[in-house]
N, C-alpha and C positions, 0 to 999 in steps of 0.2 A: 325691808330692803327694797330699794327702787329697782325693779326688774329691768327697766329700760336702761339704767346706768350700767348694770352688769352686761347687758347685750352690747352696749356701745363699746365698753372697754374690752370685752372679749373679741369683738370684731377687729379692734386695733391690734390686740395681742396675736390673733390668728394670722393677720397679715405679716406681722414680724416673724412669726414662726415659719410661715411659708417661705419668706426670703432666706431665713437661716437654713431651712431644710434644703432648699435648692442649692445652697453653697456648701452643703455637707457639714454644717455646724450644729445641726439638730437632727434627731432620728425621724425618719419618715413616719407619718401618721400621728405625730405628737399633737395633742389638742387639749384645750380646756373644755370641760363639759358644757353642754347646752342646758338651758333652763329646764327644758322638758325632761332631761335625764336625771334631774335632782328631785327627790321626793320630799325632803324636809327643808324648813327654813334654815336650820343649822347648816345643812349642806350648801345652801345658796350663799349664806354669809361667809362660809369658809372659801367657797369658790371665788367670791368677790375679793376677799383678802388676798388669795393666791394671784389673781389677775393683776391687782394693784401692785403687789410686791414684784411680780414679773416685769411690769412696765417700768417700775422705778429702779430696776437692778442693772441698768445699762445693757439692754437687750436689743438695741438697734444693731443692724448689720455692721456698721462702722465700729460701734463700741465693742462688739464681740470680737471682731478682727483685731482691734488694737489691744484688747485685754489678753488675747491668747486663750481665752476660755471657750466653753461650748455650752449648749443647752441640752439637758437630758431629764430623764424621769427617775425619781427615787421614791422610796416609800413616803417621803414627806411631800411629794408632788413634783411639779416642773421646777427645776433649779438651774442656776448658772454655776458651773463648777469646772474644775480641771478636767480636760478631755479624757485623760488616762483613768481617773477615778470614775467618771461617768461610764466609761467602757467596761470597767470592772464590775460596776453595779449592774450593767445590762447583761453581762455574762452570768452573773450570779442569779439574776431573775430568770434567765433562760434555763439555767441548770435546775432551779427549783421547779420551773414549769415542767421540764422533762421528767423530773423525779415524780411529780404528782401524776403525770400521765402514765408512768410506768407502774405506779402503785395502785392506781384506781381499779384496774381489772382484777386485782388479786383478792383472794378470799381472806377472811379474818385469820385463818390458820396460816396461810402463806405470809401474810404481813407479820404474823407472830414469829415466823422463822427468821425474817430479816431483823426484827427487833431483838430476837434472841441472839443472833450472831453479833449484833452491836454490843449487847450486854457482855458477851464473851471476848470483846475486844477486836472483832473483825467487822469492818465497815464494808458492806456490799455496795459497790458502785452501781450507779444507774444502768450502765452498760452491761453489768454482770447479773442484773436481776433475773432475766429470763433463764440464763444458764443455771443460776443458783436454785431457782424454783424447780426446774426440771431435775436437777441433781438431787435435791431434797426429796422430791416426790419419789424418785427412783430408790433412794436409800431406804426410806421408810416403807416402801412397798415390799421390801424383802423380809419384813417382820410383821407379825400379826398384832403385836403390842407396841403402839407408838408412844413409848415412854419418853418424857422430855429429857431425861438424863442422857439419851442418845445424842441430843443436840451437840453436846460438847465435842464428842468424837467426830461427828459429821462435819461440823464447822472447821475443826482442826484439819481434817482431810481436804476440805475445800480450799483452805488457805494454802496448803502444800501444793495442790494442783494449780492454784492461781499463779504461784511462783514459776510454774513450768509453762505458763502461757497456753494451757490447753483447756481453759475454762469453757470455751464455746462448744466443745465437743466431748465433754467428760463422759456422758452416757454412751455415746457411740464408740469412743475410744475404749471404754471398759468392755463393751460388747465384743469388740475385736480381740481384746486381751483374753476375755473369757473363752472365746472360740479357740484361740491358740492354746489356752490352758487345758481345755477339754481334749483337744487333739493330742497334746503332750501326755496327759495323764490317763486318757482313755477311760473315763469313768463308766461304770455299768449303766447308770441312769443319769445322763447329763442334766436332766431337769429336776432331779430330786435332791438338791443340795440342802443340807441342814443350815441353820443360822450360823453355826460355828464354821462350817465348811465355806459358806459364802463369805464370811468375814475374813477367813484365811486367804481366799482369793483376792478380796478387796485390798487387804494389807499388802499383798504381793504387787498388786497393780499400783498402789501408792508409791511403793519403793522402786518401782521399775524405772 
């Protein structure tokens, strides 16, 4: 591959992108890779083909305006497409990025909880991941034996609480409920609940 040819064509393409970006017809920061950013000859040939396709796709400012299309980034690379579809693709990429960032700090066990919930038909949204993990940690902490069969009951309870829009404060809400419960029933030893007694309290909290 003639490296000088790629550099020449990339320079033309980048100037076009700059004009499109300034007019809001392409996302800021959109760029073709520089030669030094590519490690293999296959990557360089692919980049050359992408630049040639871009320049041949009616990507001058006037052409884009007349076509009503826009320029964006998809898994296939930089493309000319319908603005609404490009916007949807951009939102999907952002959601995937947010999901990765939310999952990265989790342990293998915690990720297993999320996968287990999905298996049971409950998809944990990215926004709900911190609350779900805190909730599961709390539920399992009440028992010395963390048997997987408990997942089904826990996830069902979480789904019920989700419908009540109290997900962000499940544990603190339960703490307040527990305090009220203890005051009402005046147990001899408020810290000495058996597993069955705790489950009875939790069931009452879910139904509340």
